[in-house]
C-alpha positions as CSV (number, residue, x, y, z in Angstrom):
1,X,0.0,0.0,0.0
2,X,1.3,3.5,-0.9
3,X,0.4,6.1,1.8
4,X,1.0,9.8,1.9
5,X,0.6,11.7,5.2
6,X,-0.2,15.4,5.2
7,X,0.5,16.3,8.9
8,X,2.6,15.2,11.8
9,X,-0.2,13.8,13.9
10,X,-1.3,11.5,11.1
11,X,2.2,10.3,10.5
12,X,2.4,9.5,14.2
13,X,-0.9,7.6,14.0
14,X,0.5,5.5,11.2
15,X,3.6,4.7,13.3
16,X,1.5,3.5,16.2
17,X,-0.3,1.2,13.8
18,X,3.0,-0.2,12.5
19,X,2.5,1.0,8.9
20,X,5.4,3.4,8.4
21,X,6.9,1.0,5.8
22,X,3.9,1.8,3.6
23,X,4.4,5.6,3.9
24,X,6.0,7.0,0.7
25,X,5.9,10.7,1.6
26,X,5.0,13.1,4.4
27,X,4.6,16.8,5.1
28,X,7.7,18.9,6.0
29,X,6.9,19.0,9.8
30,X,6.6,15.2,10.3
31,X,9.6,14.2,12.4
32,X,8.6,11.3,14.6
33,X,9.6,8.5,14.7
34,X,13.0,9.8,13.5
35,X,12.9,7.4,10.5
36,X,10.3,9.6,8.8
37,X,12.9,12.3,8.4
38,X,14.4,10.2,5.6
39,X,11.1,10.2,3.6
40,X,10.4,12.5,0.7
41,X,8.3,15.5,1.6
42,X,5.4,17.1,-0.2
43,X,5.6,20.6,1.4
44,X,4.4,22.4,4.6
45,X,1.1,21.0,6.0
46,X,-0.8,24.2,5.0
47,X,0.8,24.4,1.5
48,X,0.9,20.8,0.3
49,X,2.2,20.4,-3.3
50,X,-0.8,18.4,-4.7
51,X,0.8,17.9,-8.1
52,X,3.6,16.0,-6.3
53,X,1.1,14.0,-4.2
54,X,-0.8,13.0,-7.3
55,X,2.4,12.1,-9.1
56,X,3.2,9.6,-6.3
57,X,0.0,7.6,-7.2
58,X,-1.0,7.0,-3.6
59,X,-3.4,4.3,-2.5
60,X,-4.4,6.5,0.4
61,X,-3.7,10.1,1.5
62,X,-4.2,10.7,5.2
63,X,-5.3,14.3,5.5
64,X,-6.4,16.4,8.5
65,X,-8.6,19.3,9.6
66,X,-6.9,19.8,12.9
67,X,-5.5,23.2,11.9
68,X,-7.5,26.0,10.2
69,X,-6.5,26.2,6.6
70,X,-6.1,22.5,6.0
71,X,-9.5,22.3,4.5
72,X,-7.9,23.5,1.2
73,X,-5.9,20.2,1.1
74,X,-9.1,18.2,1.6
75,X,-10.9,20.1,-1.1
76,X,-8.1,19.6,-3.6
77,X,-7.8,15.9,-2.8
78,X,-11.6,15.6,-3.5
79,X,-11.3,17.6,-6.7
80,X,-8.5,15.4,-8.0
81,X,-10.4,12.3,-6.9
82,X,-7.4,11.0,-4.9
83,X,-8.3,8.3,-2.3
84,X,-8.1,9.9,1.1
85,X,-9.1,9.8,4.7
86,X,-9.7,12.9,6.8
87,X,-8.9,13.0,10.5
88,X,-10.1,15.9,12.6
89,X,-9.5,15.3,16.3
90,X,-10.2,18.0,18.8
91,X,-10.6,16.0,22.0
92,X,-8.8,13.1,23.6
93,X,-11.6,10.8,22.7
94,X,-11.5,12.0,19.1
95,X,-7.9,10.8,18.9
96,X,-8.9,7.2,19.9
97,X,-11.8,7.3,17.5
98,X,-9.6,8.5,14.6
99,X,-7.1,5.8,15.5
100,X,-9.9,3.2,15.1
101,X,-11.0,4.8,11.8
102,X,-7.4,4.8,10.4
103,X,-7.0,1.2,11.6
104,X,-10.1,0.1,9.7
105,X,-9.0,1.8,6.5
106,X,-5.6,0.0,6.7
107,X,-7.0,-3.4,7.7
108,X,-5.6,-3.0,11.2
109,X,-8.8,-3.1,13.2
110,X,-7.5,-5.4,15.9
111,X,-4.3,-3.5,16.5
112,X,-6.1,-0.2,16.5
113,X,-8.6,-1.5,19.0
114,X,-5.9,-2.7,21.3
115,X,-4.0,0.6,21.0
116,X,-7.3,2.5,21.8
117,X,-7.9,0.3,24.8
118,X,-4.4,1.0,26.2
119,X,-4.7,4.7,25.4
120,X,-7.9,5.0,27.5
121,X,-6.4,2.9,30.2
122,X,-3.5,5.3,30.6
123,X,-5.9,8.3,30.5
124,X,-8.0,6.7,33.3
125,X,-4.9,6.1,35.4
126,X,-4.1,9.8,35.4
127,X,-7.7,10.7,35.9
128,X,-7.8,8.7,39.1
129,X,-4.6,10.3,40.4
130,X,-5.8,13.8,39.5
131,X,-9.0,13.3,41.5
132,X,-6.8,13.6,44.6
133,X,-5.7,17.1,43.7
134,X,-7.3,19.6,46.0
135,X,-6.0,22.8,44.4
136,X,-5.6,22.5,40.6
137,X,-2.8,24.4,39.0
138,X,-4.0,27.4,36.9
139,X,-2.4,26.9,33.5
140,X,-1.9,29.3,30.7
141,X,-0.8,27.5,27.5
142,X,0.8,29.7,24.9
143,X,0.6,28.4,21.3
144,X,2.0,31.6,19.8
145,X,3.3,34.9,21.2
146,X,2.5,37.5,18.5
147,X,-0.5,37.6,18.5
148,X,-1.3,35.5,21.5
149,X,-3.0,32.2,20.8
150,X,-4.0,29.7,23.4
151,X,-6.3,26.6,23.5
152,X,-9.9,27.0,24.6
153,X,-12.2,24.5,26.2
154,X,-12.8,22.5,23.0
155,X,-9.2,21.6,22.6
156,X,-7.5,18.5,24.0
157,X,-5.1,20.5,26.1
158,X,-8.0,21.5,28.4
159,X,-8.7,17.8,29.1
160,X,-4.9,17.1,29.4
161,X,-4.7,19.9,31.9
162,X,-7.3,18.3,34.1
163,X,-5.7,14.9,33.9
164,X,-2.4,16.5,35.1
165,X,-4.1,18.1,38.0
166,X,-4.5,21.5,36.5
167,X,-7.1,23.8,34.8
168,X,-6.7,25.7,31.5
169,X,-7.5,29.3,32.5
170,X,-9.1,29.8,29.0
171,X,-11.3,26.6,29.2
172,X,-14.4,28.8,29.6
173,X,-14.1,29.7,25.9
174,X,-16.1,27.1,24.0
175,X,-13.9,27.1,20.9
176,X,-10.7,25.1,20.3
177,X,-8.4,28.1,19.7
178,X,-8.5,31.5,21.3
179,X,-6.8,34.7,20.3
180,X,-6.3,36.9,23.4
181,X,-4.4,39.8,24.9
182,X,-1.7,39.7,27.5
183,X,-3.8,41.9,29.8
184,X,-6.4,39.2,29.8
185,X,-3.8,36.6,30.7
186,X,-2.6,38.7,33.6
187,X,-6.2,39.2,34.9
188,X,-6.7,35.4,34.9
189,X,-3.5,35.1,37.0
190,X,-2.0,31.7,36.0
191,X,0.1,29.8,38.5
192,X,2.0,28.2,35.6
193,X,2.8,29.5,32.1
194,X,3.4,26.7,29.6
195,X,5.1,27.8,26.3
196,X,4.4,25.4,23.5
197,X,5.0,27.6,20.4
198,X,3.9,25.6,17.4
199,X,6.8,24.6,15.2
200,X,9.4,26.1,17.5
201,X,12.0,24.1,19.4
202,X,12.4,24.6,23.1
203,X,16.0,25.8,22.6
204,X,14.6,28.7,20.6
205,X,12.1,29.8,23.2
206,X,13.0,32.2,26.0
207,X,11.2,32.8,29.3
208,X,12.3,36.4,29.1
209,X,9.9,36.9,26.3
210,X,7.2,36.5,29.0
211,X,8.8,38.2,32.0
212,X,9.4,41.4,30.0
213,X,5.7,41.8,29.2
214,X,3.7,44.6,31.0
215,X,2.6,43.6,34.5
216,X,4.0,40.1,34.1
217,X,5.1,40.1,37.7
218,X,1.5,40.4,38.8
219,X,1.0,36.7,37.9
220,X,1.8,34.0,40.4
221,X,3.6,32.1,37.5
222,X,6.1,34.9,37.0
223,X,6.6,35.7,40.7
224,X,7.4,32.0,41.4
225,X,9.4,31.3,38.3
226,X,7.0,28.8,36.9
227,X,7.4,29.5,33.2
228,X,8.0,26.2,31.5
229,X,9.4,25.7,28.0
230,X,7.8,22.5,26.8
231,X,8.3,20.3,23.7
232,X,5.4,21.4,21.5
233,X,5.4,18.1,19.6
234,X,4.2,16.4,22.8
235,X,1.3,18.8,23.3
236,X,0.2,20.4,20.0
237,X,-0.3,17.3,17.9
238,X,-3.5,15.3,18.3
239,X,-2.0,11.8,18.4
240,X,-1.3,9.2,21.2
241,X,2.0,10.9,21.8
242,X,0.1,13.3,24.0
243,X,0.4,10.5,26.6
244,X,4.2,11.2,26.8
245,X,3.4,14.9,27.3
246,X,1.0,14.0,30.1
247,X,3.6,11.9,31.8
248,X,5.9,14.9,31.8
249,X,3.4,17.6,32.7
250,X,1.6,15.8,35.7
251,X,4.7,15.4,37.9
252,X,5.8,19.0,37.0
253,X,2.6,20.3,38.5
254,X,2.1,17.8,41.4
255,X,5.3,15.8,42.0
256,X,3.9,14.1,45.1
257,X,0.9,12.6,43.3
258,X,2.2,11.4,40.0
259,X,5.1,9.1,38.9
260,X,8.4,10.9,38.0
261,X,8.6,12.0,34.4
262,X,10.4,9.9,31.8
263,X,10.6,9.7,28.0
264,X,9.0,6.3,27.6
265,X,5.9,6.0,25.5
266,X,3.2,3.7,27.1
267,X,2.0,2.7,23.6
268,X,4.9,2.8,21.2
269,X,7.6,1.3,23.4
270,X,5.9,-2.0,24.0
């Protein structure tokens, strides 16, 4: 089977299902597992070269609607009548559902079902531990600094926050993505600021970008030095790799309640 993946989370889903050997091309941002870096690329996820995709004669193109603007890819796939599957996860449950859909499309129903079971098992383990948290950490997730973008209540990071013993301070917004102002962040007074700038490596992020903002010292997060530079690939991609991010975030917030952080993947390492 000849498969083309158009975004990193889809590539990761294919890896969990053990079908990377069938992947013939990916988008430029796909970088996990490391082996995918050797594959040909068909452009950035929002500017896919559809002529190149079509020339590859794929049996299946795995597309996505997880980021605004990706609908153009889907429309073009339909126009060219290329065989495709569209994944559009926004919640943690959506990720498991899409894993099952992809597994069915690839003839991997049994493997997908087992992965989904273990995925929910891990989420439930953290849910039970988080129930013991008496004072949830107030989390401000920053997807982008100029202008400020942060996840709202409809995004998986609000759920992930709760499983780690926290609360997304913008969870009261019903939508998945929120453009806000720094004054609003200060008014909501986060206890932790989590920088996960999309597409930016942690070594290129700087906590000073936050501390220099007006009235930053009025937030508990800045006063206590709780500005965390996190690996965005573990939080901004809707795939089972979010479990690795959860394993790192929970002990960061509540070290006495959760197991120490490590890099192991509860699904992929088995």
